PLY file of the C-alpha trace (Angstrom):
ply
format ascii 1.0
element vertex 198
property float x
property float y
property float z
element edge 197
property int vertex1
property int vertex2
end_header
159.15 126.66 79.90
159.05 124.84 76.75
161.15 122.14 78.11
158.93 121.74 81.10
155.98 121.40 78.65
157.98 118.72 76.70
158.80 116.75 79.85
155.41 116.71 80.95
154.09 115.38 77.76
156.71 112.54 77.85
155.96 111.80 81.42
152.19 111.59 80.59
152.73 109.49 77.40
155.08 107.04 79.59
152.16 106.50 82.24
149.50 106.17 79.56
151.88 103.66 78.08
152.16 101.73 81.43
148.50 101.91 82.21
147.62 100.49 78.91
150.24 97.70 78.95
148.63 96.84 82.52
145.30 96.60 81.17
146.42 94.54 77.93
147.93 92.00 80.56
144.68 91.78 82.64
142.14 89.14 81.65
138.45 89.34 81.99
137.93 88.22 85.40
138.17 90.12 88.64
137.46 89.06 92.40
137.19 91.46 95.24
136.67 90.95 99.02
135.34 93.77 101.20
134.30 95.01 104.79
130.69 96.02 104.36
128.56 98.05 106.75
125.00 97.05 106.63
122.74 99.88 107.30
118.80 98.74 107.40
116.19 101.19 106.68
113.81 99.22 108.56
110.56 100.44 107.09
107.82 98.60 109.14
104.25 98.07 107.68
103.18 95.70 110.22
102.35 97.94 113.16
104.66 96.07 115.29
107.62 98.27 115.37
110.25 95.73 113.78
113.70 96.50 113.34
116.81 94.40 112.32
120.28 95.37 113.82
122.94 96.85 111.72
126.21 95.17 111.57
129.56 95.01 109.73
129.65 91.75 107.39
132.06 90.31 104.80
131.24 89.89 101.16
133.01 88.51 98.01
132.31 89.28 94.57
133.16 87.72 91.21
133.17 90.00 88.15
133.34 89.37 84.32
134.19 92.10 81.65
132.47 91.62 78.52
134.93 94.79 77.22
136.74 97.30 78.88
133.48 99.25 80.05
130.80 96.51 80.45
130.96 93.90 83.25
128.68 91.51 85.38
129.26 91.37 88.97
127.90 88.41 91.43
127.91 89.60 94.73
127.93 86.84 97.52
128.55 86.31 101.33
127.63 84.01 104.16
124.62 83.79 105.88
123.81 86.44 108.18
122.37 86.49 111.51
120.25 89.38 112.83
118.57 90.58 116.06
115.04 91.39 115.60
113.46 93.84 117.77
109.59 94.91 118.26
109.57 98.74 119.64
113.19 98.19 121.00
112.55 94.82 122.83
114.31 91.80 121.14
111.60 89.21 120.09
114.16 86.66 118.10
116.76 86.22 115.48
116.72 85.18 111.91
119.40 84.66 109.22
119.56 85.77 105.59
121.54 85.03 102.60
121.47 87.72 99.73
123.17 86.93 96.76
122.95 89.64 93.98
123.51 90.10 90.32
124.34 93.33 88.69
125.31 94.73 85.44
127.85 97.31 85.43
129.05 100.31 83.21
132.91 100.90 83.92
134.53 104.50 83.01
138.07 104.86 82.21
139.57 107.78 84.12
143.24 108.69 84.89
144.28 107.18 88.03
140.79 105.48 88.83
137.82 103.42 87.38
134.41 104.54 88.70
131.39 102.37 87.73
127.60 102.31 88.31
125.50 99.19 88.31
121.99 97.83 88.51
120.34 94.35 89.01
118.43 91.97 91.01
118.89 90.77 94.50
117.50 87.31 95.97
117.28 87.05 99.71
116.58 83.58 101.44
115.49 83.79 105.13
116.17 80.95 107.31
116.63 80.13 110.88
113.68 82.24 111.89
112.85 82.22 115.68
110.61 84.79 116.34
108.27 84.82 119.54
109.04 81.20 120.44
107.68 79.79 116.99
104.71 82.36 117.25
105.80 84.58 114.48
107.46 83.85 111.12
108.53 85.52 107.91
107.91 84.65 104.11
111.41 82.98 103.26
111.95 84.31 99.72
112.49 87.84 98.56
113.27 89.42 95.18
114.04 93.09 94.71
116.00 95.22 92.51
119.72 96.61 93.56
121.50 99.75 92.52
125.12 100.23 92.96
127.96 102.96 92.64
131.65 102.41 93.28
135.36 102.91 92.13
138.56 100.83 91.61
141.91 102.54 92.39
144.99 100.93 90.85
147.44 100.09 93.39
149.81 97.84 91.44
149.54 95.61 88.59
146.28 93.75 88.74
145.56 94.95 92.43
142.83 97.63 92.92
141.47 99.35 96.03
137.87 99.23 95.90
135.13 101.69 97.45
131.55 100.46 96.99
128.15 101.51 97.82
124.88 99.46 97.11
121.12 99.78 97.70
119.39 96.77 97.91
115.72 96.39 98.29
114.78 93.45 100.53
111.08 92.97 102.15
109.12 90.04 103.60
105.71 89.43 104.81
105.40 88.88 108.44
102.85 86.44 110.17
101.85 86.12 113.50
99.45 83.12 114.82
99.03 82.17 111.16
97.68 85.56 110.28
99.64 88.10 107.95
100.39 91.09 110.01
101.92 93.04 107.00
105.32 93.71 105.16
108.64 94.44 106.62
111.28 96.11 104.29
114.86 95.81 105.35
116.27 97.81 102.26
119.58 98.24 103.58
122.35 100.45 102.25
125.58 98.84 102.03
129.03 100.74 102.43
132.09 98.65 101.49
135.82 98.91 101.01
138.25 96.21 100.27
140.78 94.89 97.38
140.24 93.40 93.81
142.54 91.38 91.86
142.10 91.37 88.01
143.24 88.46 86.15
0 1
1 2
2 3
3 4
4 5
5 6
6 7
7 8
8 9
9 10
10 11
11 12
12 13
13 14
14 15
15 16
16 17
17 18
18 19
19 20
20 21
21 22
22 23
23 24
24 25
25 26
26 27
27 28
28 29
29 30
30 31
31 32
32 33
33 34
34 35
35 36
36 37
37 38
38 39
39 40
40 41
41 42
42 43
43 44
44 45
45 46
46 47
47 48
48 49
49 50
50 51
51 52
52 53
53 54
54 55
55 56
56 57
57 58
58 59
59 60
60 61
61 62
62 63
63 64
64 65
65 66
66 67
67 68
68 69
69 70
70 71
71 72
72 73
73 74
74 75
75 76
76 77
77 78
78 79
79 80
80 81
81 82
82 83
83 84
84 85
85 86
86 87
87 88
88 89
89 90
90 91
91 92
92 93
93 94
94 95
95 96
96 97
97 98
98 99
99 100
100 101
101 102
102 103
103 104
104 105
105 106
106 107
107 108
108 109
109 110
110 111
111 112
112 113
113 114
114 115
115 116
116 117
117 118
118 119
119 120
120 121
121 122
122 123
123 124
124 125
125 126
126 127
127 128
128 129
129 130
130 131
131 132
132 133
133 134
134 135
135 136
136 137
137 138
138 139
139 140
140 141
141 142
142 143
143 144
144 145
145 146
146 147
147 148
148 149
149 150
150 151
151 152
152 153
153 154
154 155
155 156
156 157
157 158
158 159
159 160
160 161
161 162
162 163
163 164
164 165
165 166
166 167
167 168
168 169
169 170
170 171
171 172
172 173
173 174
174 175
175 176
176 177
177 178
178 179
179 180
180 181
181 182
182 183
183 184
184 185
185 186
186 187
187 188
188 189
189 190
190 191
191 192
192 193
193 194
194 195
195 196
196 197
């Protein structure tokens, strides 16, 4: 029994040493690529029954670690095209580009590294084609963003990443030059991907 305890202690020490050696070699930068399921809340306050379609999108982020626990993440993607419907009937399309900047706290646990984040989202709407040009939306949106995720080491510098974000995006809808109200997209984003630390 005593030999098993000593062996377990030695193994634990060696594993801890390997983890610390890997962390010592890693730099402050991390990049991740993910496939993300965008699930819109579609909270309509215009009375028009507006919705946008859910879809799977790519995203890419760049993080900088100021310390082993504190980091900043800039989330990027390409402009995403969405179908806009009114009471289930398609009325047009638009594109949105939603870069998001988050401050994060990373926890150091054996075998995985969970984190939480909070920050600011800026969304730019473009290529708005609604009701043949009879309707439009406000082009700029600012709102908070919240995040929880985990990085799981797979190999030196390589991590498996799971990430969930709640992003608050809204816009004012106008038709015939008259404001109709606010449409809140407010998507929940579920992502899985890989990260590289260097």
